[in-house]
Residue frames as a rotation matrix with the C-alpha (Angstrom) as fourth column:
UNK 1
0.255 0.869 0.425 114.22
-0.025 -0.434 0.901 76.41
0.967 -0.240 -0.088 78.28
UNK 2
-0.844 -0.467 -0.265 114.73
0.255 0.085 -0.963 77.51
0.473 -0.880 0.047 81.90
UNK 3
0.348 0.932 0.105 111.97
0.227 -0.192 0.955 77.51
0.910 -0.309 -0.278 84.48
UNK 4
-0.718 -0.588 -0.371 112.73
0.507 -0.078 -0.858 79.42
0.476 -0.805 0.354 87.65
UNK 5
0.467 0.826 -0.316 110.56
0.814 -0.262 0.518 80.71
0.345 -0.499 -0.795 90.52
UNK 6
-0.747 -0.640 0.182 111.23
0.511 -0.726 -0.460 84.36
0.427 -0.250 0.869 91.31
UNK 7
-0.348 0.586 -0.732 109.48
0.621 -0.441 -0.649 86.87
-0.703 -0.680 -0.210 93.47
UNK 8
0.343 0.558 0.756 107.02
0.939 -0.207 -0.274 88.76
0.003 0.804 -0.595 91.21
UNK 9
0.947 0.057 -0.316 108.05
0.091 -0.991 0.094 92.13
-0.308 -0.118 -0.944 92.41
UNK 10
0.075 -0.994 -0.074 111.72
-0.102 -0.082 0.991 91.33
-0.992 -0.067 -0.107 91.91
UNK 11
-0.299 -0.171 0.939 111.15
0.827 0.444 0.345 90.08
-0.475 0.880 0.008 88.36
UNK 12
0.648 0.624 0.437 109.12
0.758 -0.586 -0.287 93.14
0.076 0.517 -0.853 87.44
UNK 13
0.817 -0.395 -0.420 111.63
-0.133 -0.839 0.528 95.50
-0.561 -0.376 -0.738 88.89
UNK 14
-0.204 -0.920 0.333 114.49
0.149 0.307 0.940 93.70
-0.968 0.241 0.074 87.15
UNK 15
-0.014 0.254 0.967 112.64
0.962 0.266 -0.056 93.69
-0.272 0.930 -0.248 83.83
UNK 16
0.923 0.381 -0.052 112.21
0.366 -0.913 -0.182 97.46
-0.117 0.149 -0.982 84.01
UNK 17
0.413 -0.865 -0.284 115.84
-0.342 -0.436 0.833 98.05
-0.844 -0.247 -0.476 84.72
UNK 18
-0.351 -0.551 0.757 116.83
0.459 0.604 0.652 95.58
-0.816 0.576 0.040 81.92
UNK 19
0.501 0.575 0.647 114.44
0.856 -0.219 -0.468 97.30
-0.128 0.788 -0.602 79.41
UNK 20
0.942 -0.120 -0.313 116.21
-0.111 -0.993 0.048 100.63
-0.316 -0.010 -0.949 80.13
UNK 21
0.004 -0.997 0.078 119.41
-0.389 0.071 0.918 98.88
-0.921 -0.034 -0.388 79.30
UNK 22
0.046 0.183 -0.982 117.98
-0.999 0.011 -0.045 97.56
0.003 0.983 0.184 76.03
UNK 23
-0.891 -0.382 -0.246 117.98
-0.371 0.924 -0.093 93.94
0.263 0.009 -0.965 77.27
UNK 24
0.201 0.963 -0.178 115.23
-0.629 0.266 0.730 91.47
0.751 -0.035 0.660 77.65
UNK 25
0.544 0.014 0.839 114.94
-0.784 0.364 0.502 89.06
-0.298 -0.931 0.209 80.56
UNK 26
0.948 -0.164 0.273 116.21
0.257 0.900 -0.351 86.26
-0.188 0.403 0.896 78.20
UNK 27
0.561 -0.775 0.290 119.10
0.006 -0.347 -0.938 88.44
0.828 0.528 -0.190 77.04
UNK 28
0.299 -0.405 0.864 120.03
-0.891 -0.444 0.100 89.07
0.343 -0.799 -0.493 80.68
UNK 29
0.744 0.028 0.668 119.94
-0.363 0.856 0.367 85.34
-0.562 -0.516 0.647 81.59
UNK 30
0.873 -0.428 0.235 122.04
0.464 0.578 -0.671 84.41
0.152 0.694 0.703 78.59
UNK 31
0.461 -0.706 0.538 124.47
-0.316 -0.697 -0.644 87.12
0.829 0.127 -0.544 79.36
UNK 32
0.415 -0.156 0.896 124.77
-0.904 0.045 0.426 85.89
-0.107 -0.987 -0.122 82.93
UNK 33
0.822 -0.054 0.567 125.30
-0.005 0.995 0.102 82.27
-0.570 -0.087 0.817 81.89
UNK 34
0.766 -0.606 0.215 127.89
0.369 0.139 -0.919 83.16
0.527 0.783 0.330 79.33
UNK 35
0.315 -0.626 0.714 129.75
-0.691 -0.667 -0.279 85.11
0.651 -0.405 -0.642 81.95
UNK 36
0.610 -0.035 0.791 129.58
-0.635 0.576 0.515 82.14
-0.473 -0.817 0.329 84.36
UNK 37
0.903 -0.260 0.343 131.00
0.387 0.839 -0.382 79.90
-0.189 0.477 0.858 81.62
UNK 38
0.548 -0.747 0.376 133.81
0.070 -0.407 -0.911 82.33
0.833 0.526 -0.170 80.75
UNK 39
0.132 -0.529 0.838 134.82
-0.797 -0.560 -0.228 82.97
0.590 -0.638 -0.495 84.32
UNK 40
-0.263 -0.038 -0.964 134.17
0.175 0.981 -0.087 79.38
0.949 -0.192 -0.251 85.47
UNK 41
-0.626 0.169 -0.761 132.24
0.771 -0.016 -0.637 80.84
-0.120 -0.985 -0.120 88.44
UNK 42
0.522 0.821 -0.233 129.98
0.792 -0.567 -0.227 83.66
-0.318 -0.066 -0.946 89.34
UNK 43
0.063 -0.562 0.825 130.90
0.826 -0.435 -0.359 86.89
0.560 0.704 0.436 87.51
UNK 44
0.128 0.013 0.992 130.69
-0.466 -0.882 0.072 89.03
0.875 -0.472 -0.107 90.69
UNK 45
-0.878 -0.478 0.006 131.70
-0.174 0.307 -0.936 88.62
0.446 -0.823 -0.353 94.32
UNK 46
0.310 0.930 -0.198 129.05
0.046 0.194 0.980 87.10
0.950 -0.313 0.017 96.58
UNK 47
-0.713 -0.566 -0.415 129.31
0.478 0.041 -0.878 88.31
0.514 -0.823 0.241 100.12
UNK 48
0.416 0.830 -0.372 127.22
0.848 -0.206 0.488 89.50
0.329 -0.519 -0.789 103.03
UNK 49
-0.166 -0.504 0.847 127.93
0.034 -0.862 -0.506 93.13
0.986 -0.055 0.160 103.77
UNK 50
-0.844 -0.265 -0.467 128.45
0.452 0.120 -0.884 94.05
0.290 -0.957 0.019 107.38
UNK 51
-0.456 0.727 -0.512 125.49
0.322 -0.402 -0.857 96.40
-0.829 -0.557 -0.051 107.35
UNK 52
-0.586 0.408 0.701 122.69
0.728 -0.117 0.676 97.70
0.357 0.906 -0.228 105.18
UNK 53
-0.922 0.374 -0.098 120.46
-0.317 -0.876 -0.364 100.78
-0.222 -0.305 0.926 105.24
UNK 54
-0.605 0.787 0.117 116.75
0.780 0.557 0.285 99.93
0.159 0.264 -0.951 105.55
UNK 55
-0.912 0.407 0.049 113.75
-0.408 -0.912 -0.030 102.21
0.032 -0.048 0.998 105.00
UNK 56
0.139 0.952 -0.272 111.11
-0.919 0.226 0.322 99.54
0.368 0.205 0.907 104.73
UNK 57
-0.789 -0.294 0.540 110.41
-0.465 0.860 -0.210 96.21
-0.403 -0.416 -0.815 106.34
UNK 58
-0.136 0.732 -0.668 108.32
-0.827 0.288 0.484 93.65
0.546 0.618 0.566 104.42
UNK 59
-0.836 -0.002 0.549 106.47
-0.374 0.734 -0.567 90.98
-0.402 -0.679 -0.614 106.32
UNK 60
-0.240 0.749 0.617 104.11
0.640 0.600 -0.480 88.73
-0.730 0.280 -0.623 104.40
UNK 61
0.028 0.484 0.874 101.86
0.961 -0.253 0.109 91.10
0.274 0.837 -0.473 102.36
UNK 62
0.896 0.321 -0.308 102.52
0.431 -0.797 0.423 94.11
-0.109 -0.511 -0.852 104.58
UNK 63
-0.046 -0.902 0.428 105.17
0.696 -0.337 -0.634 96.84
0.716 0.269 0.644 104.06
UNK 64
0.655 0.143 -0.742 106.23
0.711 -0.451 0.540 98.89
-0.258 -0.881 -0.397 107.06
UNK 65
0.357 -0.533 0.767 107.69
0.462 -0.613 -0.641 102.20
0.812 0.584 0.027 105.98
UNK 66
0.004 -0.408 -0.913 110.06
0.999 -0.044 0.024 103.69
-0.050 -0.912 0.407 108.52
UNK 67
0.872 0.303 -0.383 109.96
0.345 -0.938 0.042 107.25
-0.347 -0.169 -0.923 109.66
UNK 68
0.524 -0.763 -0.378 113.71
-0.842 -0.531 -0.093 107.42
-0.130 0.367 -0.921 108.84
UNK 69
0.579 -0.375 -0.724 116.23
-0.218 0.784 -0.581 104.97
0.786 0.494 0.372 107.40
UNK 70
0.695 -0.377 0.612 118.19
-0.596 0.174 0.784 102.90
-0.402 -0.910 -0.104 109.86
UNK 71
-0.063 -0.768 -0.638 121.57
-0.808 0.414 -0.419 101.16
0.586 0.489 -0.647 109.41
UNK 72
0.812 0.329 0.482 121.29
-0.551 0.705 0.447 97.44
-0.193 -0.628 0.754 110.55
UNK 73
-0.381 -0.923 0.058 124.03
-0.867 0.378 0.324 95.00
-0.321 0.074 -0.944 110.99
UNK 74
0.633 0.470 -0.615 123.84
-0.686 0.709 -0.165 91.70
0.359 0.527 0.771 109.05
UNK 75
-0.439 -0.724 0.532 124.98
-0.839 0.542 0.044 88.27
-0.321 -0.427 -0.845 110.16
UNK 76
0.081 0.495 -0.865 124.29
-0.630 0.698 0.340 84.68
0.772 0.518 0.368 109.49
UNK 77
-0.390 -0.079 0.917 123.23
-0.831 0.460 -0.313 82.18
-0.397 -0.884 -0.245 112.14
UNK 78
-0.185 0.270 0.945 123.12
0.254 0.942 -0.220 78.66
-0.949 0.199 -0.243 110.65
UNK 79
-0.646 0.006 0.764 121.39
0.763 -0.038 0.645 79.22
0.033 0.999 0.020 107.27
UNK 80
0.478 0.873 -0.098 119.42
0.878 -0.477 0.035 82.22
-0.016 -0.103 -0.995 108.49
UNK 81
-0.426 -0.492 0.759 120.25
0.487 -0.832 -0.266 85.84
0.763 0.256 0.594 107.63
UNK 82
0.191 0.379 -0.905 120.00
0.979 -0.142 0.147 87.99
-0.073 -0.914 -0.398 110.78
UNK 83
-0.028 -0.091 0.995 119.37
0.250 -0.965 -0.081 91.74
0.968 0.246 0.049 110.88
UNK 84
-0.021 -0.147 -0.989 120.44
0.998 0.051 -0.029 93.49
0.055 -0.988 0.146 114.04
UNK 85
0.055 0.038 0.998 119.63
0.123 -0.992 0.031 97.03
0.991 0.121 -0.059 115.20
UNK 86
-0.499 -0.398 -0.770 121.15
0.721 0.303 -0.623 97.45
0.482 -0.866 0.136 118.63
UNK 87
-0.886 0.166 0.434 119.37
-0.324 -0.890 -0.321 100.73
0.333 -0.424 0.842 119.56
UNK 88
0.089 0.990 -0.107 116.04
-0.516 0.138 0.846 98.78
0.852 -0.020 0.523 119.84
UNK 89
-0.674 -0.281 0.684 117.33
-0.739 0.293 -0.607 96.44
-0.030 -0.914 -0.405 122.56
UNK 90
-0.089 0.677 -0.730 115.59
-0.267 0.690 0.673 93.19
0.960 0.255 0.120 123.31
UNK 91
-0.683 -0.023 0.730 114.13
-0.729 0.075 -0.680 92.68
-0.039 -0.997 -0.068 126.68
UNK 92
-0.474 0.592 0.652 110.92
0.260 0.801 -0.539 90.77
-0.841 -0.086 -0.534 125.78
UNK 93
-0.600 0.214 0.771 108.73
0.800 0.177 0.573 90.45
-0.014 0.961 -0.278 122.70
UNK 94
0.475 0.878 -0.061 106.17
0.876 -0.479 -0.058 93.10
-0.080 -0.026 -0.996 123.79
UNK 95
0.425 -0.403 -0.811 108.83
0.036 -0.887 0.460 95.90
-0.904 -0.225 -0.363 124.36
UNK 96
-0.659 -0.684 0.313 110.53
0.320 0.122 0.940 94.84
-0.681 0.719 0.138 121.06
UNK 97
-0.203 0.667 0.717 107.28
0.978 0.106 0.178 95.23
0.042 0.737 -0.674 119.21
UNK 98
0.696 0.469 -0.543 106.61
0.596 -0.799 0.074 98.57
-0.400 -0.375 -0.836 120.78
UNK 99
0.086 -0.793 -0.603 109.98
-0.035 -0.607 0.794 99.83
-0.996 -0.047 -0.080 119.83
UNK 100
-0.725 -0.259 0.639 109.80
0.564 0.309 0.766 98.50
-0.396 0.915 -0.078 116.29
UNK 101
0.240 0.897 0.371 106.39
0.971 -0.230 -0.072 100.19
0.021 0.377 -0.926 115.86
UNK 102
0.484 -0.067 -0.873 107.96
0.354 -0.897 0.266 103.45
-0.800 -0.438 -0.410 117.04
UNK 103
-0.622 -0.766 -0.161 110.06
0.057 -0.250 0.967 103.46
-0.781 0.592 0.199 113.89
UNK 104
-0.480 0.408 0.777 107.15
0.856 0.413 0.311 102.90
-0.194 0.814 -0.547 111.50
UNK 105
-0.906 0.203 -0.371 105.77
-0.228 -0.973 0.022 105.79
-0.357 0.105 0.928 109.62
UNK 106
0.064 0.972 -0.226 103.03
-0.952 -0.009 -0.307 103.90
-0.301 0.235 0.924 107.70
UNK 107
-0.579 -0.119 0.806 101.89
-0.021 0.991 0.132 100.40
-0.815 0.060 -0.577 106.73
UNK 108
-0.053 0.519 -0.853 100.60
-0.987 -0.157 -0.034 99.37
-0.151 0.841 0.520 103.27
UNK 109
0.329 0.199 0.923 99.15
0.002 0.977 -0.212 96.03
-0.944 0.072 0.321 102.11
UNK 110
-0.661 -0.693 -0.288 101.04
-0.374 -0.029 0.927 94.70
-0.651 0.720 -0.240 99.04
């Protein structure tokens, strides 16, 4: 028996995808663990990509949908994943907030 805390949205989305593959959540976990045992490590590379495309920013229970997708650079500072979008620039918190909001199309409560 495995008990693991996962984000509810992540679990629901993963279960939908797994069902379309004919797998249950338990099947997928067992498949993953068998691959770890066979490969003596993770069965896929784990790396931080240099950049990702974002069309939505989630903050707490709010979702900010962007007017258009933006490519952001990724990095790690200490143990924190950092997203960087140079065109916004950072002078002070107020101007950063104003520029961020200029990218937002709509906001929804989760």
